[in-house]
N, C-alpha and C positions, 0 to 999 in steps of 0.2 A: 417427472418429481413429483414426491407426494405432498396432501395440503400442509405437514407442519414443516417439511421444507421450504416450502412456499412461503409460508407465514411466517416463520426464520428471517428469511431474506429482505419481504417486505418489511419486515421493521430495524433491520437493521440497516437498510438503505435508507428509510426517513431519520433513523438517529443521525447518517453519517450526512445526508443529504439536505434533511429539511424535505419542505414541500415539494412531493414528487410525482407527475401526472401517470393516470392510468398507464400508457404506452411504451413509457421507462418502464416501470414496475413491471408490466409483459413482455420487455423486450429479457431484463435481466433474471427473469423467473422462466423464462421459455414458456410460456404458458400464452393462452385466448386472452386478449382483455374484458370479454366477459366473467370471463373465468376467475381476474382481477380485478374484479367489481362487487364478485359476490366474495372473495376472504375479506376484501378491505368493510363489504359492511357487516359480515361477521365479528372482523376485527374491533370494528368501532363498536358494535353492539357490548362487545365487552371490556370497553376502554381503554384497547391499548393502542389506538391511533383514533384521532379527528378525519373522517369522511369530509372532503370539500369538491364541493364541483371540478370534477375532469379529473379528478385525484386523492391524496391523503395527503396529511403531514402529525408529525408524531405530537401526541398529547402535551402539554406546554413542558411540566418536572422531567419531559425525557429531552429537552432539548437540549438541555447546559449538562455539562457532565461535574461533578463533582467529585470531592475526592473525600476521602474517610472522616476529614472534619467536617462535609456539607459543605464549604465554602466552593465557588467557582474555580472551576481550573483554571491555572496563567493561559491556559495554553486555546488558541485556536484550533485547534483538532481535532478530528473523530475519534471517541475513544476505542484506543484496539480492540477489545472485545463485542463492540460493536460493531466495527468493519474488518473480523478477521472470514465471516463468513461470505463474506459480497464476493462474488466472482471467483468461489474458492478453485475451483477445476483450474481455468484460466491462471491463477497466481500461481499455482502448483505446477504449472506447464510451464512458464516461466521463469519462476526459479528452477524448474531443473537444467533448461539450455544455461541459465546464468552459471550455475556450476562445473557445466560443461565446458565453461571459457578456461577455466584455473587449472592449474599444471600443481600439482604437488610439491611445495618446498616455496609456494610462492606466498608472497603479504596482501593482502589484501584490506579491504573498507567495506563494513557494512554500513550502512543509515539503518538505522530501523523505521520498523513499516510492517504493514502487515504483508508484502507482497515481497519483499524481501525476506522475513521471518519463515516464510516456506522453506527459504535453500536449508535450514538447520535439518531436512531429511536427509538431504540428497548432500550433506555434507560432513556426515557422520562417518566412514568411512576414510575420512578424506585426510592429507598431512598439511595442513597449511595452517599463515601464521595470519589471524583474525581480529584487527581494530572493531570493533565495534560500539556501537551505544546502545546498541538492543535490551537492555538489558534482562529478558528475557533467552531471548538466544545465546546468550551467552553463559548464562545458569544450563540451557538444554549443552548447550556444545561440552562445557564443561561434561556435563553429566556421563554425556553418550558419545563423543567422540575424540579423539588424541591433537587433536586440533588446538595449537597454541592460541590461548584467548587474551585480550588485551580489553582492558575498559579506558574509557577516559574520564574524568574528575569531572565531577557536578553535581548535579542536584538531582534523583528520580523523579520522574514526572509518570507519577502511576497508574493514571487515565492512559497515556497512551505507551507504558511499561519501555520509556528511553531512559536515558542520561542526558540531560544538557547545563556546559555552562557557560555564562554569560562572561567571562575572562576570556582573555588570548593567549594566556601561558598556560594551560591543561595537556596534557598528556598526547593530543595530536600533533604539537608542533614538532614532535621527536621521531613523528613515525613518516615512515614513507612508503607508500605502497604499488606496485604497478597497475590496481585496479583498484577503481570504488563504485560501489554500485546501491543505487539509490532507489525509492519512486517517488511518486511528488501529488500532489492533486491536480495536477492538470496539465495538457500540455497541446502549446495552439502555437501558430504563425509568431508570437509575441514569445517564446522561450517554457520553459519551465513555469507550472508557476505553486505557491507553495500557501497552507493557509496562517502561519503566523510569522510576526517578523521574529522571534526565535531561533523560531524552525533555520529559517533564512539566518541568519547568523551563523548559529551550529554546521551548518550544510553546505555555505561557502567556503568553512576551516577546512571539513573534510574534504572539498573536490580540488580545492590546492593541495595536500600532501598528495596527490597520485597522478600518474603517469596516461589512465583512461575513465572517461570517465561513465561510465553504463547504467542508460535507465532503461527501470525494470517497471514499464504500466502494461495495468490490462487494455486493452480495446475501446473501455467506454472512457478515459481518462482523457480519448482526444475529442470527446466533449465536455467535457469539464471546464468551468470555468474558475481562476480565483485574482482575487484584486493586486498577489502579489509575485513580481515577476522576482524569480530564485536566479536565472541565468539565460541567455537571447539562445535559443538553437545550435548558434556557431560555437558554444564552448561545449555539446553534446558529444562524445565519441561517437555513439552505440543507443539504440534502442529495442529491447528486446520485447515485444507484446506476443498477442493471442494471435490468432487465426481469423476472427472477426476483423482485424484489422480493415475499413473500407481506404478506393483508391482514391480519395481526397487525401487520406490523413497518409498515404504511401506515397505518395508526390508532397508532397511538403516535408517528409524526409526528408527521399531524396535529393530534392535541391536546396535541404541546407548543408548538404553531402554525408550526413549522418546514416552511418551502414547500420542495416534491419533484418533484427534473427526473428524469425516468425516460431514462435512455438505450436503447434501442434495439439490440440486437446484432445488428450485422448481418452478412453473407457477406464483406463486403469485413473486417469487426474479424475473422472467424474466418481466413481466408487471412494477414493478416496474425503469425498465433502462429504459425500454420507454414511461415510465411516466415524468421521469424526466430532 
């Protein structure tokens, strides 16, 4: 990975996670810890991050996302553009496996997020009925596919590129799908975790409108925590992740009776990231 790509990944990771140790940044970037330390020193010298003992954190004005008005975002969720390139190749591989589970003519639900958004490329030549609250996904699929696209009512949250409604009687109430595809802030023995109560409210509505709940998470999400639990493990039917999943995470899913699909990250996936 080139230095520019590492720097982008480091900054995006800090924007999403806040304070991050050198060891974790090295794992994400696929680089040695001395290399990451040199990157941190260089980025700190130009004011792009704050160097702390054992790691780095975002500068103060990067910690909170803002809308165009300058007011704090009402969602405690990562900014889409900051998260999009984190584990890009893994997300692309996961998205490819997710679309492979769909049959033309099927009705599906795709929740907004940077992992589920990678499905767009593989949905381009499919013929599905898709309900999505991802404003960006809907726009891209309308422009570049023949899928039938349905949007729920609600407010557009620009930073996260999603549409959310606080009301119970939106479009989702009248839509039923064979499958719902969703990402997560984290997953652990307690269940699937999210970052914001409004996200949980919206996502629970989507889960209830589908026959099968498929969670799409890259392997790093098995090591992330949140204070908010969206649902227990036994509510999840299948998990699609990348080949970086460890033995403990595999056992956790197996013990919970969850089907596991492991996506192999290819050179094409890595090349797609470099071209992005």
